N, C-alpha and C positions, 0 to 999 in steps of 0.2 A: 358435542355438548360435553362429553367426558372429559375430552381434551381440553377443552375452555375452560372447564371446572378447575381443572388441575393447574394449570397456565394462571388462573386468575390467583386462585389461592396461594400460588409459590410467590408470584408476583406481589401481593398485598404482604405477605410474610417476609419477603424480600425486604420493601421498604420498611416494614417496621422494625426489622433489625437495625437497619440502616439509622432510622430514627433514634433508636437505643443508644447506638454508638455515639451520633450526634449528641444526645442528651450528656452523656457519660464525658465526652472530650470538652462541648463548651459549657454547660450550665454547671455540673458538678466540678469540674476540674479549674476551670477559669472564672467563672462568674463573679467570684469575690474581688476580681481583677478587673472585670468587663461586666459590670452590672446589666449591660444591653443585652447580653445573652440570655436574660430572663425576661426580656420584655414582651408587652403584648403581641409584637411582629414577629418573634422567634418563637412564640409558648408553642404553639400547634405543630410547628417543625419538629422542635426539641422536646415535645413531649414524651419522655420516655415511658413513665407509667400508662399513657394510653396505649402506646405500641404494645406495652405486655398484655394490657387488656384485649387488645385486638388478638393477639396470638393465641390466647385461651379461646375466643371463639371459633379461629380457625381450626384449632385442635380438635375440639368438639365436631365440627362440619366434617372434617378429613377423616377421623376416626369411624365415624356412622354411615356416611355415604354408600361406601362399598357394599356395608350389609343390606342396608335398606333398599338397594337397589336389588340384590338378587336373592334375600332371604335365607341364606345359609349360614347356620351356627358354625360353620367350619371357617367363613370369614373373620369371626369375632374371635374363635380359637387362635387362629393364626396371629391376629393381632396381638391379642393378650400374650401369646407366647413368646412373641420379638419385641416387645414394648420395653421390658426392664432392658435387654440389650442394647435396644436401639437407641436409648437416652444415655445409658451407662458407659458404654464403650467410648463415645464422643466426650463425655466427662471426664472420664479417665484420663485420655487423651490431652485435654486442655490442662488438667490438674497435672500431670507429667511435666508439661511444659514448663508451667511455675515452679514446680520441684526443682528444676534443672536449671532454672534461672536462678533460683534462691541458693541453691548449692553452689552456684559459680559466683554469687555476690552481684548479680546484675539487676536487683530490685533496689529503687532508689525512692520509693514511694515516702516513706518516710522522712528523709531529706529534704524532698521537694516540697512536702505539705507546709510548713511555715512560710515556703516562699511565695505559694499562692494563697495563704490563709485557709487551708483545707485539713487543719490535724485531726478535726473531728470525721472525717470521711477519707480523703486520701491517706491520711497518717494512721488509721486506724486499722489497716489491711494487714493481713498476714504477720499479726504479732507473736510469732513462734518460731521455734526452731523444727526445721524440716526433718522429716524422716520416713523412711521407707513404709514403716506400720503407720504412722498418721495419713500417709498419701493413700495408701490402700483403704484404710478404715473410712476416710471422709469420701473417696470417689465411690465405693461400692455401696454404701449405705449411710452415711452421716449426712449426705448431699440431701437425702430425702426426708431429714429430719429437722430442716433448717426453715421450717415454714414459717412465713410473715405474711399477714392478710392485708398489707399495705405496701406502697411504695417505698417507703422509708423503714429501711430494714436495720438490723442491728448484726454487724457479720458475727459467726460463731468464731470463739476463740480459736479452734483450730479450721479455718476455712481457707483451702486453697485458691478458691474463686468465688468471692463473695458475691458476684452478681448472679451465681445460680440458686439464690434464693428462691427463686421461682420453680425449682425442678419439682419441690415437694409437691406445689400446686399440681404443676403439669401430671405428675405420676400420678397421685391420687384423683385429679380430676379425671383421667384417662381410665382409672377403674371403675369409678363412677358411671362414665358414659358406657364401658364395656356392660356394667352390671344393668342398666336401663335398657339397652339393645336385648339382652338376654331374656328380657319379660317383655319387651316390646310387642311381639308378635301374638302374644296373648291377650294383650289389651284391647277393648274394644275401641278406644280412641287415643293414641298414644300422645298425641297432641293436646288432649284435654288434662293429661297428667303433668306434662310439661310446662305448662303455665303456671298451675301454681306452685310447682318445683322452683321455678325460675323468680315468681314473685317472693317467696319465701326466702331463697337465698340473696336474693336483692336487697330486702329489707335488714338481712344479717350482714350485709356490706361483704358479700363473699363471692371471691373470685369464681369459686365453682359455678355460679350462676351462669357465666359465660360459658361454660362447656356445654350446659344445656341449651342454651341459645343456639350454639353450633350445631347441637341436634336438631334443633326446631328449624334452623335453616336448612339442614340436609332433607327433612322432611318436605320443606315447601318446593325444593329443587325436584325431589323426585313426583310432587303432585303436579308440577307444572307452574307453579306461581310464580318463579322469577322469569321463565319463558314467555309468560303472558305480560307482564311489566316490561320486558325488554323491547315488544312490541308494541308498547302502548306510549304513543306520543306525548300526550299529557304528563305521563310518568316521567318520561325522560327530562323534560324542563322542570320539574317538581324534584327530581334528585339532584339537580345542580342547586336549587334554591336550597332543598334540605342540608346539603353538605356544606354551603356557605354558612347556613344558619348555625349548623353544629360547630363551625370553627369559632363563629363570633360566641357562641354561649361557653364554649370550653375555655376562650381567653378571658371572658368577663366574668365568669362566675366561679373561677379556679380559687379565689380566696374565700369565698363566701359559703360554699356548699361543700359538704365531706366529699374528698377526692374519691373516696371509693364509690358513692353512688353516682358521681359525675362520669367517671371512667366506664362504669358498668353500663348505662345509658348511651354513651356517646360511642362507644366502641361497637355497640350492637347495632344502634342506628347506623354507623357509619359502614358497617359490613354490609348491610341490607342495601343500603344505597349503592355500595360497589357491585354487589351483586346482580342489581336489577338496573343498572344503566349502561347503555352501549358504549357511552365515551370511556367509562371508569373500566369498562372490561376490554376495551382496546388498550389502554393506558397499561394497565397491569398484566394484559398478556402479549406486551411487546417483547423484542429480544432482550433489551436491557432487563426489565423488570422480571424475566425468567432467569437469566444469570444470576441477579441478587438473589432471587428465590432460592436458588441451587447453594448460594452461600450463606443462606439467612441463618442457620444453626451454628455453621462454624465461625461465621462473624460474631455471634453472640457470646460463643464459647471462648475466642481467642482475644477479644478486645482487652480484657482485663489486664492479660500480661502483658499487652504492649503499652497501656497506660501505665502500672506500676513499674516497669523497666523503660522503655525508650523515651515515653512521653517524660515520666519523672526525671532522667537522665538529662534531657535536653532542658527542661525547667532550672536543674542547677546550673547547666552549662551556659545560660544565658541571664543567670539570675542578676547580675549586674546591671542589664540592659534590656529587662523583662518588658520592653513596651508593646504597643499594640501589634506592630509588625512581626515581632517575634512570637507574639501568642497567635497571630493566625498562623504564621510560617510552623508553628510546633503543632498546632491543630491538624493542618494538612498533613504534614510528615505522619501524625499518629492515625489519621483515617486510611492515607495510603499504606501504611505498613499494615494497619488492619485488615484491609481487603486483600492484600498481597498475600499476607498469612493465613487467613480464610481461605483462600485457594489453594494454597499447597495442603492445607489441614482437609479440603473437599476431597481431593484426589485420595488421601491414605483413608481418611472416613469412610469413602464411597466403597473401596476395596475390602474393608474389615465388616462393612454392611452387607455386603454382598453375601459372605458367608452366613451371616446371622439370617438372612432370608431363608435359609435352607432347615432352619430348625423346625419350622411346622412340619414339613415334609418327611423328617427324621420321627419325629414324635407322634404326629397324628395319624391315626390308622387311614390307609388310603382309601379305603371303600364309605368313608366317613364323611358324609355332607351336614 
């Protein structure tokens, strides 16, 4: 069950990261030239903001399940000591790539933006001269101060990777999860406290609600809720119906209801259905999903540099003949380059994070549980 849990979380995270990539390539970069990229038929697949919301649910779940299973404070302390480094080292790597591309004069986003009529998005990125000082300053602490509570963000004046506006939410959300876990074993009923926290944050349209939804799901897993649902034949049919309904609701109501409320509800319901559906568990535990899961964070980190360099270069190159064929060709090349780049990124990241995992053993007392 633990192995399946890890596989499902990784698989969902991988496909969510891929959805963000598709969102930025198709919807954000080319939708002014190809409006069908924002049609009702592609909305759910290309819904990057919803994928981000799913990330936050998975984070709350993954960060809390280990402690809820063994009830050892050392588990939380270990995660807490590693959290900053596990986020910051990959972030720095991705920003270093952008820095090197800027220094080499290989960023073409400003020149490409008017061609695709995306001056306010593609043309607004990295409007500054790179320097080692700003690279370190952004990577090691400013990236966590770029908070935006919505999917429509304003890039910082000095932001080496504007897609990392989510990192401030991820970091603070992680700390809130750890704080809740520290006191949870002294609460009469942690779930009774989780519900009002989620409702309050939902009413505030705060993405932090999703971290607590993840903690709630982790509690459900430990108490066997998902196990019971996985063997309930009626529920297996119901999950398919609910998922289809969520897709329709997400598509039809996206223009009429606050996107924050929609994403919080749909992402929570979607992850719950995935966890409790045998069919979904199989899909998100398959080999392709697991591989994509391993590449999820590198893919999220690397694709900005691809879009601002390679994608933008190809837009300029084919500007005179930028028809549907070339748009699809550039999109395919961009996606392939992002996946290949993420694969290389993963091996370097994995080596560095191997050493980060040693930090708790060095800092925590050996006899402390």
